[in-house]
TORTITOR-848133 format. One line per field, with one value per residue (C-alpha): residue number from 0; x negated, z, y; residue in one letter. Coordinates in steps of 0.02 Angstrom, whole numbers, plus 32768, in hexadecimal, padded with zeros to 4 digits. Example, Ala and Ser with C-alpha at 12.3 -4.5 7.8 and 13.67 -1.06 7.14 Angstrom:
residues 2
seq = c(0,1)
px = c(7D99,7D54)
pz = c(8186,8165)
py = c(7F1F,7FCB)
type = c(A,S)
end
This chain:
residues 346
seq = c(0,1,2,3,4,5,6,7,8,9,10,11,12,13,14,15,16,17,18,19,20,21,22,23,24,25,26,27,28,29,30,31,32,33,34,35,36,37,38,39,40,41,42,43,44,45,46,47,48,49,50,51,52,53,54,55,56,57,58,59,60,61,62,63,64,65,66,67,68,69,70,71,72,73,74,75,76,77,78,79,80,81,82,83,84,85,86,87,88,89,90,91,92,93,94,95,96,97,98,99,100,101,102,103,104,105,106,107,108,109,110,111,112,113,114,115,116,117,118,119,120,121,122,123,124,125,126,127,128,129,130,131,132,133,134,135,136,137,138,139,140,141,142,143,144,145,146,147,148,149,150,151,152,153,154,155,156,157,158,159,160,161,162,163,164,165,166,167,168,169,170,171,172,173,174,175,176,177,178,179,180,181,182,183,184,185,186,187,188,189,190,191,192,193,194,195,196,197,198,199,200,201,202,203,204,205,206,207,208,209,210,211,212,213,214,215,216,217,218,219,220,221,222,223,224,225,226,227,228,229,230,231,232,233,234,235,236,237,238,239,240,241,242,243,244,245,246,247,248,249,250,251,252,253,254,255,256,257,258,259,260,261,262,263,264,265,266,267,268,269,270,271,272,273,274,275,276,277,278,279,280,281,282,283,284,285,286,287,288,289,290,291,292,293,294,295,296,297,298,299,300,301,302,303,304,305,306,307,308,309,310,311,312,313,314,315,316,317,318,319,320,321,322,323,324,325,326,327,328,329,330,331,332,333,334,335,336,337,338,339,340,341,342,343,344,345)
px = c(DC6A,DBE6,DB2F,DAB5,D9FA,D98B,D8CE,D836,D78D,D6E0,D65B,D5A3,D528,D4E7,D4B8,D553,D544,D597,D649,D657,D6B2,D698,D5E5,D58C,D50F,D4A4,D4D2,D548,D5AE,D60C,D6C2,D6CE,D74F,D757,D770,D774,D728,D693,D66F,D67D,D66D,D704,D740,D7EF,D877,D88B,D7D7,D7F4,D896,D838,D7B5,D83C,D888,D7DE,D7BC,D85E,D82E,D782,D7D4,D83D,D8E6,D952,D952,D9B6,D932,D89B,D7EE,D789,D6CF,D697,D710,D709,D7C6,D866,D8CF,D987,D9D4,DA87,DA9F,DB5A,DB53,DBE0,DBF7,DC1F,DC75,DCD5,DD89,DDB6,DD2D,DD5B,DCA3,DCB9,DC90,DC00,DB48,DAF7,DA43,D9F4,D9BD,DA6F,DAB5,DA35,D9FE,DA9B,DAAB,DB03,DB47,DB84,DBD6,DBF3,DCA3,DCE4,DD03,DD99,DD8A,DD3B,DD8A,DDBD,DE14,DE69,DEB1,DEF0,DF3E,DF9A,DFDB,E014,E06B,E0C7,E102,E13F,E1A1,E1F4,E220,E268,E2DD,E320,E3C2,E3C5,E40C,E389,E2FD,E338,E330,E29E,E25D,E267,E20F,E185,E16A,E161,E0DC,E077,E07F,E040,DFB2,DF78,DF84,DF16,DE95,DE8A,DE6F,DDE1,DD90,DD9B,DD41,DCC1,DCA7,DC2B,DC1C,DBAE,DB84,DB32,DAA2,DABD,DA01,D9D1,D91B,D8D1,D83F,D795,D733,D67D,D65C,D5DD,D5DB,D585,D4EA,D4C6,D441,D414,D39E,D34C,D32B,D2F7,D339,D2BF,D27F,D264,D27F,D2F2,D339,D3C0,D34D,D349,D3E4,D414,D48A,D4DB,D4BC,D50C,D4C6,D560,D5E9,D69B,D73D,D7ED,D894,D91C,D9CF,DA42,DAE8,DAE9,DBA8,DBA0,DB3F,DB92,DB1F,DAF7,DA61,DA07,D9E9,D960,D911,D914,D8B7,D836,D81D,D804,D783,D725,D717,D66D,D659,D6D6,D6E2,D649,D5C0,D58C,D54A,D4B1,D4C2,D50A,D572,D5C1,D678,D69E,D6CA,D63F,D6C7,D781,D819,D8C1,D967,D9F5,DA8E,DB48,DB1E,DB41,DAAF,D9F8,D9C0,D90E,D8CF,D828,D7FB,D73E,D6BE,D601,D5A9,D4EA,D4DC,D555,D60B,D68B,D744,D76A,D806,D850,D82C,D87D,D91C,D918,D900,D993,DA01,DA1E,D9CD,D9E1,D936,D985,D9AE,D8F6,D878,D7CA,D730,D680,D5E8,D64C,D689,D5DC,D5C7,D664,D658,D69D,D72F,D75A,D74C,D7C8,D842,D833,D83B,D8E3,D89E,D852,D79B,D713,D65D,D67B,D6F6,D71B,D749,D7C5,D80B,D82C,D87F,D8F1,D91E,D94F,D9C3,DA0E,DA30,DA85,DAF0,DB25,DB40,DAC4)
pz = c(2FE5,2FA0,2FC2,2F30,2F36,2EB5,2EAF,2E4B,2E52,2E18,2E14,2E44,2DBD,2D5A,2CB1,2C60,2BD3,2B84,2BA6,2AF0,2A5C,29AD,2987,2901,28B4,2945,29B4,2A46,2A54,2ADF,2AD1,2AAC,2A93,2A6D,2B13,2B1D,2A71,2A96,2A8F,2B38,2B64,2BB2,2C0E,2BF1,2C74,2C4A,2C7F,2D25,2D41,2D22,2DA2,2E24,2E0A,2E1B,2EBB,2F07,2ED3,2F24,2FBF,2FCE,2F9C,2F31,2E7C,2DED,2D67,2DBB,2D6C,2D5C,2D59,2D16,2C83,2C6C,2C58,2CB8,2D0C,2D28,2DCD,2D90,2CD5,2CE7,2D69,2DC0,2E53,2DD5,2D48,2D9C,2DAF,2E22,2E9C,2E8B,2EA8,2F4F,2FBE,2F5A,2F7B,2EF5,2EBD,2EDC,2E27,2DE6,2E67,2E50,2D9A,2D4C,2CC4,2C22,2BE9,2B35,2ADF,2A25,29DF,29D1,2918,28D0,28D4,2981,29F8,2A75,29F8,299D,2A3F,2A73,29C8,29CE,2A7C,2A49,29AD,2A16,2A93,2A08,29B8,2A5F,2A73,29C4,29ED,2A89,2A84,2AB9,2B62,2B7C,2B54,2BE8,2C5B,2CCC,2C4C,2BBE,2C21,2C50,2B9A,2B65,2BE9,2BB2,2AFD,2B28,2B92,2B0A,2A86,2AF1,2B09,2A4E,2A2E,2AAE,2A61,29B6,29EF,2A65,2B19,2B78,2C35,2C73,2D09,2CF5,2D6E,2DF3,2DF0,2D60,2D33,2CBE,2C49,2C99,2C40,2C53,2CAC,2C2A,2B6B,2B1B,2ABB,2A64,2AD0,2A95,2AE0,2A73,2AAD,2A6A,2A99,2AE0,2A85,29CA,296F,28D8,2874,28F9,2992,29A5,29E8,2A2B,2AB4,2AC8,2B78,2BCF,2C6F,2CBF,2D40,2D14,2D55,2D4F,2DA6,2DE6,2E26,2E88,2EE4,2F70,2F71,2EC3,2F06,2F42,2FD9,3006,306D,2FCC,2FB2,3035,2FCA,2F37,2F9E,2FD0,2F1A,2EE3,2F69,2F5F,2EA3,2E61,2DAC,2D26,2C76,2C24,2C6A,2CF1,2C73,2C49,2CB0,2D5E,2D6B,2E13,2DF8,2EAF,2EDA,2F01,2F29,2F32,2F45,2F79,2F76,2FE1,2FB2,2F8E,2EE7,2E4E,2DE8,2E0E,2DD2,2DCC,2D6F,2D34,2DBC,2DBD,2D53,2D53,2D72,2D78,2D94,2E28,2E33,2E42,2E72,2E38,2DD9,2E76,2EE1,2E5B,2E6B,2F27,2F14,2E9C,2F17,2E98,2F16,2FD2,3022,30B2,3036,300A,304F,300C,302A,2FE5,2FD1,2F70,3018,304B,2FA8,2FBC,2FD8,3077,3013,2FCC,3077,30B8,302B,3060,311C,3124,30C0,3112,30DB,3102,30D6,30A2,3031,30B2,3137,30C2,3093,3145,316D,30D6,3100,31B0,3167,30EA,3171,31DE,3153,310D,31B6,3194)
py = c(9D99,9D21,9D42,9D3F,9D1D,9D6E,9D69,9D98,9D42,9D75,9CEE,9CFD,9D2F,9C9B,9C53,9C09,9B8C,9AF5,9B30,9B13,9B57,9B10,9AD9,9B3D,9AC4,9A87,9B1B,9AF8,9B96,9BEE,9C1C,9CD6,9D5F,9E18,9E76,9F33,9F3B,9EC9,9E0E,9DB7,9CFF,9CAE,9C12,9BCF,9BC8,9B0E,9AED,9B46,9AE6,9A42,9A75,9A9B,99EE,999C,99FF,99BC,990B,991A,9964,98C5,990D,9898,98D3,9888,98A7,9857,9867,97C5,97F2,9748,9749,9806,9805,9828,97A2,97CA,9797,97B5,97CC,97E8,9875,9818,9892,9919,98B9,982A,9866,97D5,9805,98BD,98DE,9934,98A0,9859,9887,98F1,990A,99B2,99CC,99AC,9A24,9AB0,9A9E,9A55,99D1,99A8,98FF,9904,986F,9866,9855,97A4,9782,9727,966C,9660,95E2,9668,96DA,964B,9608,96B4,96D2,962B,964F,96FD,96B8,9637,96BB,972E,969F,967A,9731,9734,96A5,96FA,975D,9814,97E2,975A,97D5,983C,97A4,9779,96FC,977B,9803,9788,9756,980D,982F,9796,97CE,987D,9837,97BF,9847,98B9,982E,9810,98C9,98CE,9834,9882,991F,98D2,9903,996D,9964,99F0,9A59,9B02,9B0F,9B96,9BB8,9C29,9C4C,9CCB,9CAA,9CCE,9D56,9D89,9E2C,9E62,9E4C,9DB6,9DEC,9D47,9CF0,9C41,9BC0,9B3B,9A8B,99E1,9936,98B7,981E,980B,98AD,98BE,994E,9964,995B,9A19,9A6C,9B16,9B51,9BFA,9C3E,9CD1,9D1B,9D67,9D60,9D29,9D6F,9D28,9D3B,9CC8,9CD3,9C60,9C6D,9BEA,9BE6,9B95,9B00,9A60,9A6C,9B22,9AED,9AC0,9B7A,9B64,9ADA,9B52,9BD4,9B50,9B1E,9BD2,9BF6,9B50,9B35,9AFD,9AC6,9AF3,9AAC,9A5E,9ACD,9A51,99D1,9A39,9AD8,9AEE,9B8D,9BB5,9BDF,9C00,9CB5,9D2E,9DAC,9D88,9DF8,9DAE,9E0B,9DC4,9E27,9E35,9E86,9E19,9E61,9E3F,9EED,9EAE,9E15,9E59,9ED6,9EBF,9F1B,9F26,9FCA,9FD8,9F1D,9F1E,9EE7,9F72,9F6D,A01E,9FE4,9F95,A02E,A09B,A032,A04B,A107,A110,A0AE,A022,9FAD,9FBA,9FA3,9F41,9EB5,9E99,9E1D,9E40,9DD7,9DE2,9E53,9ED5,9F17,9F54,9FB4,A01E,A0D9,A124,A16B,A0C0,A06E,A0EE,A0C0,A00A,A024,9FC9,9F36,9E9C,9EAD,9E2E,9E17,9D62,9D07,9C81,9D02,9D55,9CAC,9C76,9D1D,9D0B,9C57,9C8C,9D12,9C98,9C16,9C98,9CE3,9C3A,9BEA,9B5F)
type = c(M,S,K,H,L,F,G,I,V,V,T,P,Y,G,A,A,A,N,N,R,G,E,N,E,G,N,I,T,T,L,Q,K,L,L,W,N,G,E,I,H,S,T,V,S,A,E,A,I,R,W,A,Y,R,Y,F,W,Q,K,K,G,L,P,V,N,R,K,W,N,E,E,K,A,D,H,E,W,Q,D,K,T,W,A,P,W,T,D,P,D,A,S,G,K,N,M,P,T,F,I,D,D,D,V,L,G,F,M,L,A,E,A,A,K,T,D,G,S,D,S,T,D,A,L,K,K,E,L,K,S,I,K,E,N,L,K,N,L,S,K,E,D,K,K,S,E,E,G,I,S,L,E,A,Q,A,K,E,L,D,A,K,L,K,I,L,A,K,G,T,C,D,K,R,R,G,P,L,E,I,S,R,A,I,S,L,V,P,F,V,G,D,I,T,F,N,A,K,S,G,E,K,T,N,V,S,L,Y,G,T,E,V,H,A,T,R,Y,Q,Y,G,F,A,I,T,P,E,N,L,R,E,K,A,R,A,L,D,V,I,D,A,V,T,S,L,S,E,V,A,G,N,Q,S,R,F,L,F,D,F,S,P,E,T,I,I,F,R,W,T,D,D,F,A,P,R,F,L,Y,G,F,S,E,R,D,G,S,V,S,I,D,D,V,I,A,K,V,K,S,K,D,I,D,A,S,E,L,F,I,G,G,P,V,I,S,S,L,S,E,G,D,K,K,E,L,E,K,A,A,C,F,A,G,V,K,Q,A,T,E,A,L,K,A,R,V,R,A,D,L,G,L)
end
């Protein structure tokens, strides 16, 4: 049975800003949503995915979508995703990039319209084959030559249908990430600033700011990766993340985990994606412990690291006595990686 890795992260407390939504006049806004009946700020899963890819690039792992700091743009190493899309290579023996393997990709090509050189040539070839078939007798159609012409006609007809519809080569990324949501509601804080130099009517600008922690969840099944060992690189990215989205341009917000909970299990369902809450200014994992008490989650599947451990009651610690609990995120991470290596035979 395949093993599945689920995890939830809560970041340190900080002032988040410039992870922008639509500007309102000269106010740079935060992305927001309605969560449990109140307005919370949020960070998209796409922004977190981008940060993972950039972490792997900085770590020295080959990535297909490489970020060029000087040009502030991506540079593709292989725009065709040949290891995945080249039927002659069958993909299996060609090296792949970690971001294509973990995060997936999509290559869509528009339909080829009538009159293009490729479609015209195929249509002429198909017409010629059909005329040859028409001139064959019933007996000749059953011969080796007739059978070959029939096969060629079917193949060309199928190619023309594909060209007419367009093609889409894609790989769904085995790594799935939820949207990050603030632990506390957004109350509308705004800072006002002025640009340097000569002042104009647009020199003043405002920025929405949210003092909060963020939480998000992720899921991955290593068996769905071309290289299972890359699950360890995913774990490293989760635990070593720094900036996410646009907040680093004016505000530095630490997106590394303050507390992290991993679940290494045979269960297909994560059963916790937003397991953190804030109570009296402190982080609580009451929802996770409730799942352990109800037997929906086996405590032995959990690896927990961070200061939340020291705040647990004696009763909660007893519920988690079979879990691997550590004071630090890095300790929990190393223990999990050792289990993953052993179970996957890495």
